[in-house]
Steps between C-alpha positions, in 0.01 A plus 500: 500500500160333459639261244751380756230400746285332237779295349628414845164342572515297180837359598367400838226305328751310290699417810198354677552170319835452672376494856535175693279231653590225745516143365489168680871518583465832674668685214337777300419537134297730275166630624279779372501792741331822395766758589329759277180484706707534815662812358166647388363444850804675648447804276133525610583470872377783728654503850265503795538736795742337742592552864819646644752300697683171510800377308602265224806278540705433188840338453821546307824303462747786520573800715451829315818637350375855555180705493621712210287473182754688286798274564300180533561230239360202689155385611613466862494882505236592241244273667512735799547834326184429299307537827682818598523724194276601209540678167297761318302215347446139599430198285168333562612146585188349342469699175871595479396854402653819654282677757542823700699462823695795646389694191122539468517569124730591211499676164696402189618740228391442141843372399490247785829621647391721792301371796370729773405325823275655767573382852209362704383779738586467867720190476765461769808299580469270800650773723227745397710708258314583175601298194572748222619528143841595641532144638445371146760737356744395775443128443576515130768769480690424820448124534399319181735703276782525755801311363654483846218275622564135415352257438211694351268284289251785455758699305522219243127539431483880476799563272432445129796497263698698753240771549303550819152622573485860622296532819405843636266602781291792365373567853419284803213318329609474136796316355590497133686215332654573159605194301785499245293263287155351502531243776231234469491362856549840663185499713589154630849618593346769716425235757864576591507548877515867611722566802485784757730793423476637854646178642753400235640816337776517761607141431542590132705809581723287723523230229349253747173415328618158379516390863192693611183305575720207597414219736677689779287812448258565785143421401391843622740662251341329199218725376265340249205573272366146470250286685731391779809634675779304663441429868797273575749260344667217688771328296419139415163515675244751377419830330192681630308776324234722656218685327603839362265744681532751214442263207291679237261227390147453641221250440168586332363641828803718563660277764877518492686198371668263564269312735775280646708637788809297422672281243746258659763315296655198667842416357508122452782274391327318214173393340460196727501718810265741324255217427503368856437845643213561258335172598534597866334834427817692595524642147193627315621478139689235308632466146469124474712255306345247265604216730308660787181559301326160557536516879410864524193457278387189688514679837361830375174487698643360823793740482266800458694638206443531124726379218500716184640380165582792272674355192864519391721712720651821370875545511767245423742235618819478298855370485751770408872468423749775582615663173676801654799613290617769742817461703607568856775743610761236410370471146351156555151411376249438776425162347760242396572560133427144390162520674433833336543340159241237588254736666514759220435237234123503420522141376638393839200667663258344248645158573449555871141608434430179305651301787253632760213264574228758564223240507674328792525834678124549459415142594742453789522848650157642418288185511397569140386854584737691276590612149823502297638848427690598186539879495494811724125559502241254625144431378355670808681824413259570218520695177875506440552127564634326186447121491678471162858459621764225486425220744737245648312180591707249695739329256833388643620356165443831326680680781802273457497546122511878545783475751697266276461745211660762726798277586381353832558129553606246763856470377640276777194287577457627856136594438573873507481718190809695402513800273715506186799610713459207739351701789240296694156663503473568871334792676320614812121532496325711765145579607343671798423312819148492643308447177463121507334476158785689340753284683332182371495642147870579541566141603325374184706743292820375663395141426417585139832677445697222664320250276622713213858458622552824691644512853278734700563619858171608656474762778221681683552862603282742695291707258644847561857365490422340166361828361810678626714259295305557181489881527850587616869425444672259517204319341639172634245252371472256211133406474193599701138385519288801586171671412372844412160650565294540186279770359277591209718794380828380337672838542497455877753222441743743338744474790518127427504500120692814401873429494565795732247375755576429864320164480639400159610205706725306265712814433368813676577868439668460161642822356394371156327176401742208492303311232295588194188345647530704820541811282179406318312457828631842613363657181167319540462636852596853388264492201196319641463733793451794258211340311144559620326238284490179714494276191815663359669468838405135516681428172823621660450328833412178315843523338664559838343182635611303192858626544495414870375149425754451220804631689405362843676750731237383749419130465141495619370199690143469629216712635289378790123515517417791728336343808418746777349418838343736754341452840124560488491778758543780246248695293517677160711224343496545123706226326641615167711325240703818468522616860469194721300537822675774703513770231226702678658474844366841603142366469561165670362480854459250781141369501 
């Protein structure tokens, strides 16, 4: 994996020329910022010995949907479960390389298909029960591979061409994983959260696991292996985590980590409220918007906080149309059939992509601190990023030409496009409430599409309700603006890109691919994961990104500059282009 890290650094250097600088009008344009040096400094960072106690106050826009890492498909849950549960390995957030976590070491057979993990001696769950290889066996065999547990995004990752990984506890400290094929990202997948058999086996036997670890579950009943355990949850107000007294990790002098006593999440309504509370010192950490950057930077010293700029964000913001061909119990398609014909037409989607004014999104919404996005991976996601894909610069005339070639025109002069059958192009467009940047981008998209001659009805919906719509029948939506978290390993997006995936948002859980290009992406994902040579894998994932850009199932919009702010009362802050500034939360302490 060394080549991944090296090439990742090279890409970061190239991107440095795109960073912004304020001009006389208060807008931002290109400025040279040395993100590679910042990353090198992060990799050389050695944490100092901290002091115990205190808390950090963070914020979130949504209540958690659950505290269950197996059934979670949304960040409003995974943001919290990442504090509570760990896997056999963890990914170093700075180097992106796998490191020992619940397992202290592992051995690999010569054919690369059998891994034997050795559990870290003496590790315990938060209730003091030993963590053993039997918990690992339970997690995979009874949870991940349990077809009665849905949704289950982990299962999408661990099943290759219909075959599963065999997981067997050899004794309490050794667990053996036998792979049906060579599985290139296997070590990275072993960051899969391990759950306690002694607390959850009964819920599986009773077929109640899907609702276990829910928001109604008593905090004392949730047993964890991670840095923090749940202390309390108050709907619409806050989620509080307390230090896990049995967490395995220590600092260089043997002091138990984490240093902080508590992590407090305040649930806020939107980014404006978040900003006000940060400025008041009521919140310690802020992901800032481009429009807020000048004021925050100007008041940095007086406000006793630090503003960190860390390059293009990972992840995505995209417009997606509902292409679901399935039918309800009455035999009706979930989406109006005329709309389905539009949405499933790649030229319709290409026309929409050409109609989006991404430069206005960056200038108006992000104050110039942003980047257009064209495909699933972003420059900050390193080695597998492919910049050589189809791009759709703003061109309304070209968009109209494409639509006209597909039979769309304003037949009656009312300013609204009709399809070849005379149906007006009219649909509902939804995004999640709370995220003001996304809402403003959505408003620009609505304007752009209306300028194109489409009638668009815009709605805002609470985040978890929106996710519920995309993941479950009756799939009653036309178009959505949403985002996905990113990552440096393409296979971890299998639940999004494989046609059978839970998050294959435009048409999830297909029994067989509904298009040739989806079938090709399925085969790419099945093939690439069995190749160990990173360069050979990259050839396939480059093709995947070209297909995604050509077919536009997700119409990508813009990426913000990652601007993170933190009150100055904390020590061991190690800003990283890969990991941000809270990746080493167990080492962060109150000075």
